[in-house]
C-alpha positions as CSV (number, residue, x, y, z in Angstrom):
1,M,-23.7,-7.4,-33.6
2,V,-24.1,-9.4,-30.3
3,G,-26.7,-11.5,-32.4
4,L,-24.6,-12.0,-35.2
5,I,-21.5,-13.3,-32.5
6,I,-24.3,-15.9,-31.4
7,F,-25.8,-17.2,-34.4
8,M,-22.0,-17.4,-35.4
9,F,-21.3,-19.6,-32.3
10,D,-24.4,-21.7,-32.5
11,Y,-23.6,-22.5,-36.2
12,W,-19.9,-23.8,-35.4
13,N,-21.3,-25.6,-33.0
14,N,-24.2,-27.5,-34.8
15,C,-21.1,-28.2,-37.5
16,N,-18.7,-29.0,-34.6
17,P,-20.3,-30.7,-31.9
18,G,-18.2,-29.6,-28.5
19,F,-17.0,-26.5,-30.1
20,L,-18.5,-24.0,-27.7
21,K,-17.3,-26.0,-24.9
22,R,-13.6,-26.4,-26.0
23,F,-13.8,-22.9,-26.7
24,M,-15.1,-21.9,-23.0
25,K,-12.0,-24.2,-21.9
26,R,-9.5,-22.3,-23.9
27,L,-10.9,-19.1,-22.6
28,I,-10.7,-20.1,-19.0
29,L,-7.3,-21.4,-19.7
30,F,-6.7,-17.9,-21.7
31,I,-7.6,-15.4,-18.5
32,Y,-5.1,-17.5,-16.2
33,I,-2.4,-16.8,-18.8
34,L,-3.2,-13.9,-19.2
35,T,-3.8,-12.5,-15.5
36,S,-1.8,-15.2,-13.4
37,S,1.2,-15.5,-15.5
38,G,2.8,-12.2,-13.9
39,I,1.4,-13.6,-10.3
40,V,4.5,-12.7,-8.4
41,Q,5.7,-9.5,-10.1
42,A,4.5,-6.0,-10.3
43,H,4.0,-3.9,-13.0
44,P,6.3,-0.8,-13.8
45,H,6.0,2.3,-11.4
46,V,9.2,3.9,-12.0
47,F,10.9,4.4,-15.6
48,I,14.5,4.9,-16.2
49,D,16.4,5.1,-19.6
50,C,19.4,3.8,-19.6
51,T,22.7,4.7,-21.5
52,L,25.4,1.5,-21.0
53,T,28.8,1.8,-22.0
54,V,31.5,-0.9,-21.8
55,V,34.7,0.1,-21.3
56,F,37.6,-1.0,-21.8
57,D,41.7,-0.8,-21.2
58,E,45.0,-2.1,-22.7
59,H,44.4,-5.0,-20.1
60,G,41.1,-6.1,-20.9
61,L,37.3,-5.1,-19.8
62,A,37.0,-2.4,-17.1
63,G,33.6,-2.6,-16.3
64,F,30.5,-0.8,-17.0
65,H,29.4,2.9,-17.0
66,N,25.9,3.4,-16.5
67,H,23.6,6.6,-17.2
68,W,20.3,6.6,-16.0
69,V,18.0,9.1,-16.4
70,L,14.7,8.6,-14.2
71,D,11.4,9.7,-15.2
72,R,10.4,13.3,-14.2
73,M,7.5,12.3,-11.9
74,F,9.7,9.7,-9.6
75,S,12.6,12.3,-9.7
76,G,10.3,15.2,-8.3
77,N,9.6,12.8,-5.5
78,M,13.2,11.8,-5.2
79,L,14.4,15.5,-4.9
80,S,11.8,16.5,-2.3
81,S,12.6,13.5,-0.4
82,F,16.2,13.6,-0.2
83,A,17.9,17.1,-1.5
84,P,16.3,20.1,0.7
85,G,18.7,22.1,-0.8
86,Y,17.4,21.9,-4.3
87,D,16.9,24.7,-6.3
88,P,14.1,23.8,-9.1
89,D,14.8,27.1,-11.0
90,Q,18.5,27.0,-11.2
91,L,18.8,22.5,-11.8
92,T,21.4,22.7,-8.6
93,L,22.0,20.3,-6.3
94,T,24.6,20.6,-3.5
95,P,26.9,18.1,-2.7
96,S,25.1,17.1,0.6
97,D,22.1,16.8,-1.9
98,V,23.9,14.3,-3.8
99,K,25.0,12.3,-1.0
100,N,21.5,12.1,0.4
101,I,20.4,10.9,-2.7
102,K,22.7,8.1,-2.9
103,K,22.5,7.0,0.9
104,G,18.3,7.0,0.8
105,A,17.5,6.0,-3.1
106,F,20.9,4.6,-4.8
107,D,22.9,2.6,-1.7
108,S,19.8,0.0,-1.1
109,L,20.3,-0.9,-5.0
110,D,23.0,-2.6,-4.3
111,K,20.9,-5.5,-2.7
112,H,19.7,-6.4,-6.4
113,N,23.2,-5.8,-7.7
114,Y,22.1,-2.5,-9.3
115,F,20.1,-3.8,-11.8
116,Q,23.3,-5.5,-13.8
117,H,22.9,-8.8,-15.0
118,I,26.3,-10.0,-16.0
119,R,27.7,-13.1,-17.2
120,I,31.4,-14.3,-17.9
121,Q,31.7,-17.2,-19.8
122,N,27.5,-18.4,-18.7
123,N,29.0,-18.2,-15.1
124,D,27.1,-15.1,-13.0
125,F,28.9,-12.4,-12.2
126,K,27.7,-10.9,-8.5
127,E,30.2,-9.3,-6.9
128,T,28.6,-5.6,-8.3
129,A,29.5,-2.6,-6.3
130,A,28.8,0.9,-7.8
131,Q,31.5,3.2,-7.9
132,D,31.9,7.4,-8.8
133,F,28.5,8.0,-8.1
134,I,27.0,11.2,-9.0
135,A,23.6,12.9,-9.2
136,K,22.4,15.7,-11.4
137,A,19.0,17.5,-12.0
138,T,18.1,18.2,-15.4
139,T,15.1,19.3,-17.1
140,K,14.9,15.2,-18.5
141,G,14.9,14.3,-14.8
142,L,17.4,13.3,-12.3
143,V,20.2,11.7,-13.6
144,Y,22.5,9.2,-11.9
145,D,26.2,8.4,-13.4
146,F,27.8,5.3,-11.7
147,F,30.3,2.5,-12.6
148,I,30.3,-1.2,-12.2
149,P,33.7,-2.7,-11.9
150,C,34.0,-6.0,-13.9
151,Y,38.1,-6.2,-13.9
152,I,38.4,-9.1,-16.6
153,K,42.2,-9.8,-18.0
154,A,42.2,-10.9,-21.8
155,D,44.5,-13.8,-22.9
156,Q,45.5,-15.2,-26.3
157,K,41.4,-17.3,-26.1
158,D,37.9,-15.3,-26.8
159,T,36.5,-14.4,-23.2
160,T,32.6,-13.9,-23.6
161,V,30.5,-11.4,-21.4
162,S,27.2,-11.0,-21.6
163,M,25.4,-8.5,-19.9
164,S,21.8,-6.3,-19.3
165,V,20.4,-4.1,-17.0
166,Y,16.9,-4.6,-15.8
167,D,14.8,-5.1,-12.6
168,D,13.2,-8.7,-12.5
169,S,10.7,-8.1,-10.0
170,F,9.4,-5.6,-12.8
171,Y,9.1,-2.6,-10.4
172,T,10.8,-0.9,-12.3
173,S,10.9,-0.5,-15.9
174,I,14.7,0.0,-17.5
175,R,15.0,0.9,-21.0
176,I,18.3,0.8,-23.1
177,S,18.5,3.4,-25.3
178,S,22.0,3.0,-26.6
179,F,25.2,0.8,-26.1
180,L,28.3,2.6,-26.4
181,I,32.1,0.5,-26.2
182,S,35.9,2.3,-25.6
183,E,37.6,0.0,-27.8
184,S,41.0,-0.8,-27.0
185,D,43.6,-0.8,-29.7
186,A,45.6,-3.8,-27.4
187,L,42.1,-6.4,-27.7
188,D,40.2,-7.8,-30.3
189,I,36.5,-6.9,-29.7
190,T,33.2,-8.1,-31.3
191,H,29.8,-7.9,-30.2
192,A,25.9,-8.3,-31.0
193,I,23.3,-6.6,-29.1
194,G,19.5,-7.1,-29.0
195,P,17.1,-9.2,-26.9
196,M,18.7,-12.0,-25.0
197,K,16.4,-15.0,-24.1
198,S,18.8,-15.9,-21.5
199,F,18.3,-13.1,-19.4
200,A,14.4,-13.6,-20.1
201,Y,12.8,-12.2,-16.8
202,Y,9.0,-11.6,-15.2
203,M,8.0,-15.7,-14.8
204,G,9.8,-15.6,-19.1
205,Q,7.7,-13.3,-20.4
206,I,10.1,-10.5,-21.3
207,T,13.1,-10.8,-22.8
208,P,15.7,-7.6,-21.9
209,K,17.7,-5.8,-24.4
210,G,21.4,-6.6,-23.9
211,M,24.9,-7.5,-25.5
212,R,27.3,-9.8,-25.4
213,I,30.7,-9.0,-26.3
214,Q,33.9,-11.4,-27.1
215,F,37.3,-10.4,-26.7
216,K,40.8,-11.4,-26.8
217,K,44.5,-9.9,-26.7
218,I,46.5,-9.4,-29.9
219,A,49.5,-10.5,-30.4
220,S,51.4,-7.6,-30.9
221,T,50.6,-4.1,-31.1
222,S,52.3,-0.9,-30.7
223,R,49.1,1.2,-30.7
224,Q,47.9,3.6,-28.0
225,T,44.9,2.8,-26.0
226,K,41.4,4.7,-26.9
227,T,40.2,6.4,-23.8
228,W,36.6,5.6,-22.4
229,D,36.1,9.2,-22.2
230,N,35.0,9.6,-26.1
231,P,33.5,5.9,-26.3
232,T,31.6,5.3,-29.7
233,E,28.0,3.7,-30.3
234,M,27.9,0.3,-30.9
235,S,26.6,-0.9,-34.3
236,N,23.3,-2.5,-34.9
237,T,24.8,-5.0,-37.6
238,N,25.0,-7.9,-35.5
239,H,21.6,-8.8,-33.7
240,L,20.6,-11.3,-31.4
241,Q,17.3,-13.3,-31.4
242,T,14.2,-11.1,-31.5
243,D,11.8,-11.1,-28.8
244,G,7.8,-12.2,-29.1
245,W,4.5,-10.8,-29.7
246,W,3.4,-11.0,-25.8
247,Q,6.8,-9.2,-24.9
248,T,5.8,-6.4,-27.7
249,V,2.1,-5.8,-26.1
250,I,3.7,-5.5,-22.5
251,M,6.4,-2.9,-23.6
252,Q,3.8,-0.9,-25.9
253,I,1.8,-0.7,-22.1
254,N,4.7,0.2,-20.3
255,Q,5.5,2.8,-23.1
256,C,2.0,4.2,-22.7
257,Q,1.8,4.5,-19.0
258,A,5.3,6.3,-19.2
259,Y,3.8,8.9,-21.6
260,I,1.0,9.6,-19.5
261,K,3.2,10.0,-16.6
262,E,4.8,12.8,-18.4
263,I,2.0,14.1,-19.4
264,L,0.8,14.4,-15.8
265,T,3.8,15.7,-14.3
266,D,3.3,18.4,-16.9
267,F,-0.6,19.2,-16.5
268,G,0.8,19.0,-12.2
269,N,3.4,21.8,-12.9
270,R,1.0,24.1,-14.5
271,I,-1.4,23.6,-11.9
272,K,0.8,25.9,-10.0
273,K,0.8,28.6,-12.1
274,D,-3.1,28.7,-13.0
275,L,-5.0,26.4,-9.9
276,W,-8.2,26.6,-11.7
277,G,-7.1,26.3,-15.5
278,K,-7.8,23.5,-18.0
279,S,-5.0,21.8,-16.6
280,L,-7.0,20.4,-13.2
281,F,-9.4,18.6,-14.9
282,L,-6.9,17.0,-17.6
283,F,-4.7,16.2,-14.3
284,I,-7.3,14.3,-13.0
285,L,-8.7,12.7,-16.4
286,F,-5.0,11.4,-17.4
287,S,-4.9,10.1,-13.3
288,F,-8.4,8.0,-14.5
289,L,-6.6,6.9,-17.7
290,Y,-3.4,6.0,-16.4
291,G,-5.4,3.8,-14.2
292,I,-7.2,2.2,-16.7
293,V,-4.1,1.3,-18.6
294,H,-1.9,1.0,-15.4
295,A,-4.2,-2.0,-14.7
296,V,-3.8,-3.8,-18.5
297,G,-0.8,-5.6,-17.5
298,P,-0.5,-8.4,-15.2
299,G,-0.9,-7.7,-11.6
300,H,-2.2,-8.9,-8.1
301,G,-5.3,-7.7,-8.9
302,K,-6.9,-9.2,-11.8
303,S,-5.0,-12.4,-10.4
304,I,-7.6,-12.6,-7.3
305,V,-10.4,-11.4,-9.0
306,T,-10.8,-13.8,-11.8
307,S,-9.5,-16.9,-9.2
308,Y,-12.4,-16.1,-7.0
309,F,-15.1,-16.0,-9.6
310,I,-13.6,-19.2,-11.5
311,A,-13.9,-20.7,-7.9
312,R,-17.1,-19.4,-6.9
313,P,-20.4,-18.9,-8.4
314,G,-21.3,-15.0,-9.4
315,N,-23.1,-12.7,-11.0
316,Y,-21.8,-9.6,-13.1
317,R,-23.2,-7.3,-10.4
318,L,-20.9,-8.7,-8.1
319,G,-17.8,-8.8,-10.2
320,I,-18.1,-5.0,-11.1
321,L,-18.1,-4.4,-7.0
322,M,-15.6,-6.5,-6.1
323,A,-13.2,-5.5,-8.9
324,F,-14.4,-1.3,-7.9
325,V,-13.8,-2.0,-4.4
326,L,-10.6,-3.6,-4.3
327,S,-9.1,-1.4,-7.0
328,I,-10.4,1.9,-5.1
329,T,-8.7,0.1,-1.8
330,H,-5.6,-0.2,-3.2
331,A,-5.4,3.5,-4.4
332,I,-7.0,4.6,-0.7
333,S,-3.9,2.3,1.2
334,G,-1.3,4.4,-1.5
335,A,-2.7,7.2,0.0
336,I,-2.7,6.5,3.5
337,F,0.9,5.3,3.3
338,V,2.2,8.2,1.8
339,L,0.1,10.5,4.3
340,V,1.4,8.8,7.0
341,M,5.0,8.5,6.1
342,K,5.5,12.3,4.7
343,L,2.8,14.1,6.6
344,I,2.4,12.5,10.1
345,L,6.5,11.2,10.5
346,A,7.9,13.4,8.1
347,S,9.6,10.6,6.6
348,P,10.4,9.9,2.6
349,V,8.4,7.8,1.6
350,L,10.1,4.3,0.4
351,F,7.8,1.7,-0.9
352,S,10.0,-0.9,1.3
353,Q,8.7,0.7,4.5
354,A,5.2,-0.8,3.5
355,I,6.2,-4.6,3.0
356,P,5.0,-5.2,6.8
357,V,1.5,-4.6,5.7
358,E,2.0,-6.6,2.3
359,R,3.6,-9.5,4.5
360,I,0.2,-9.3,6.8
361,S,-2.2,-9.2,3.5
362,Y,-0.6,-11.9,1.9
363,A,-0.7,-13.8,4.5
364,L,-4.7,-13.3,5.3
365,L,-4.9,-14.0,1.8
366,T,-3.0,-17.6,2.0
367,L,-5.7,-17.9,4.9
368,I,-8.8,-17.5,2.7
369,G,-7.3,-19.4,-0.4
370,I,-6.9,-22.3,2.4
371,F,-10.8,-21.7,3.6
372,M,-12.1,-22.2,0.2
373,F,-9.8,-24.8,-0.8
374,I,-11.3,-26.7,2.2
375,H,-14.3,-25.6,1.1
376,A,-14.4,-26.9,-2.1
377,I,-13.0,-30.4,-0.8
378,L,-16.1,-30.8,0.9
379,D,-18.3,-29.8,-2.1
380,I,-16.7,-32.7,-3.5
381,R,-17.9,-35.2,-0.5
382,Q,-21.4,-34.1,-1.6
383,K,-23.3,-36.2,-3.8
384,D,-26.3,-34.6,-4.3
385,I,-26.1,-31.8,-6.9
386,E,-28.6,-29.9,-4.9
387,N,-25.6,-29.5,-1.9
388,V,-23.3,-27.4,-4.8
389,P,-23.8,-24.1,-3.2
390,T,-25.0,-21.2,-5.6
391,H,-25.6,-18.3,-3.3
392,H,-23.4,-15.7,-3.4
393,N,-21.1,-14.8,-0.1
394,I,-20.7,-10.9,-0.2
395,T,-19.4,-10.7,3.0
396,Q,-16.4,-13.4,1.9
397,L,-16.1,-11.4,-1.5
398,L,-15.3,-7.9,0.5
399,L,-12.9,-9.8,2.2
400,I,-11.1,-10.8,-0.3
401,A,-11.2,-7.7,-2.1
402,F,-10.5,-5.1,1.1
403,T,-7.6,-7.6,2.1
404,T,-6.0,-7.6,-1.3
405,G,-6.7,-3.9,-1.9
406,M,-4.9,-2.9,1.5
407,I,-1.4,-3.3,-0.5
408,P,-0.6,0.5,-0.8
409,C,-0.3,0.9,-4.8
410,P,2.7,2.4,-5.5
411,G,1.7,4.1,-8.9
412,A,-1.2,6.2,-6.6
413,A,1.5,6.9,-3.9
414,I,4.1,8.2,-6.9
415,I,1.3,10.5,-7.8
416,L,0.5,11.9,-4.3
417,V,4.2,12.4,-3.6
418,F,4.7,14.2,-6.4
419,A,1.2,16.2,-5.7
420,I,2.5,17.3,-1.9
421,S,5.8,18.6,-3.7
422,I,4.3,20.4,-5.8
423,D,2.0,22.4,-3.0
424,I,-1.3,20.3,-4.4
425,A,-1.8,18.0,-2.1
426,V,-6.2,17.7,-1.6
427,I,-6.0,17.8,-6.2
428,G,-3.3,14.6,-5.7
429,L,-6.1,12.8,-3.7
430,I,-8.6,13.3,-6.1
431,A,-6.9,12.5,-8.6
432,I,-5.6,9.0,-7.4
433,M,-9.3,8.3,-6.4
434,A,-9.6,8.7,-10.4
435,M,-6.9,6.3,-11.0
436,G,-8.2,3.8,-8.7
437,V,-11.6,4.3,-10.4
438,G,-9.6,3.6,-13.8
439,M,-8.3,0.9,-12.0
440,G,-11.5,-1.0,-11.1
441,L,-13.0,-0.5,-14.7
442,T,-10.0,-2.5,-16.5
443,T,-10.4,-5.3,-13.5
444,S,-14.4,-5.3,-13.5
445,V,-14.0,-6.7,-17.6
446,F,-11.2,-9.4,-16.3
447,A,-14.0,-10.4,-13.7
448,L,-16.8,-10.0,-16.1
449,I,-14.9,-12.7,-18.4
450,A,-14.5,-14.8,-15.6
451,I,-17.5,-14.6,-14.3
452,F,-19.2,-15.2,-18.1
453,A,-16.6,-18.4,-18.8
454,R,-17.4,-20.1,-15.7
455,N,-21.2,-19.8,-15.5
456,T,-21.2,-21.3,-19.4
457,M,-18.9,-24.1,-18.4
458,T,-21.6,-25.0,-15.8
459,T,-24.1,-24.1,-17.4
460,M,-23.5,-26.4,-20.5
461,D,-23.4,-29.4,-18.5
462,S,-26.0,-28.5,-15.6
463,A,-28.2,-31.5,-17.2
464,S,-25.8,-34.2,-16.4
465,Q,-25.2,-34.2,-12.3
466,W,-22.1,-36.1,-12.3
467,K,-20.5,-33.6,-15.2
468,Y,-21.9,-30.6,-13.1
469,Q,-20.6,-31.5,-10.1
470,Y,-17.3,-32.2,-11.2
471,I,-16.8,-29.3,-13.2
472,H,-18.1,-27.0,-10.4
473,C,-15.7,-28.6,-8.1
474,S,-12.8,-28.6,-10.2
475,L,-12.9,-24.9,-10.9
476,S,-13.1,-24.5,-6.8
477,I,-10.1,-26.2,-6.7
478,I,-8.5,-24.5,-9.1
479,G,-9.1,-20.6,-7.9
480,A,-8.6,-21.8,-4.1
481,M,-5.1,-23.2,-4.9
482,V,-4.2,-20.2,-7.3
483,I,-5.5,-17.7,-4.3
484,T,-3.3,-20.1,-1.7
485,L,-0.1,-20.1,-3.7
486,F,-0.3,-16.4,-4.4
487,G,-0.1,-15.9,-0.8
488,L,2.0,-18.2,0.1
489,I,4.6,-17.1,-3.1
490,M,4.4,-13.4,-2.5
491,M,5.5,-13.5,1.4
492,G,8.5,-15.5,0.1
493,T,9.3,-12.8,-2.6
494,P,12.2,-10.2,-2.2
495,L,10.7,-7.0,-3.2
496,T,12.9,-4.5,-5.1
497,Y,11.3,-1.5,-3.4
């Protein structure tokens, strides 16, 4: 099979001179699009199923009612952190538990408008405030119910409101499973639902599902207003523009992650009943699989590894080494963060508390990127091809790997907090190590592709001193700039968690 591929490449290159060079340039561009397009954001760690209800009264739009169901693993973490009176057998929360959950986990979302994205006549509505918050424990997970007031009085002209619910940092993946509406007989209301390009986020890669509503006051009516206690589901007859293939890929990855998390939750609960049963080994196995899938989506690890090996020459063993060191360090950092916060400080594990560590890591990455950039500029000043570096700086490689990996992995931390909450902390530590190995496996694939692309590009022009020097220095500058910009952008990015 490999021989056939080589033969085809050679044949096409002979028939189309320059084909291989053009292909490698496009391959490098594809690597950057795939790994660096989401460089500012993180892949999701929390999954929420949302039912959104549009509430009208006789005067106009009243607001939006949100019904969230958090994934079961994260629900367990929230309950263990903020609901000491929670009885898992009875699924009951005391008023004090609800108050603690609201204060400790929900109120902080006001900085992010509770993930509510509302536009009125194309103007952003930022005055969001949650009311009537209720938390309930169910077999499907922790449930949040709350109301977002958005009072708009209807008149004789159409008023257009666009609405969606999403976390633009993509730390949380919110799926709107259904749209409901409490229509008023005093209003003329039309709607359309579907993907909305005007709300595209995550570097424009994701178009969230949303709705667009137009309403106006009916001139005269004697009919009674319907109550929003019995809303009807919006029809899907009116669709907005559809999403693209790239979003479909990302959404499939998200669904796979959510599915594996559900399986992990089941296996973890079974371990409590049978410690040495097959659930123990399946819990570790699926943690490994979760790491593989978790690292497929855009994230900072692949961006740094790919940028480094496009900027610097390297061999395949170094690529694998850097990928696994970075990924395992990333998982271990999450474990250390959890152990310090939960066991030593007896504090709820809120990832916003990890921001100082992340800022330091990003600052160090920025300095390393600047150093690599200066080094690349000095290379340009060298006229002799013999001065182009061909050695491998293992110290620099490991420094970047540890610096990037020291950012605590929320995915690993969530698994460990869950394990601690069901009294299998040691198994949880083993599981996140397995997750780190899984992430390293995926990240190493991107490292190998980057090394292959760079080596092929430079080898093709090694006979020409000027071209070789030009390609080497260009790739070095690009890679160094990506690492530098990544550190600078992340230092100034407000984090959702």
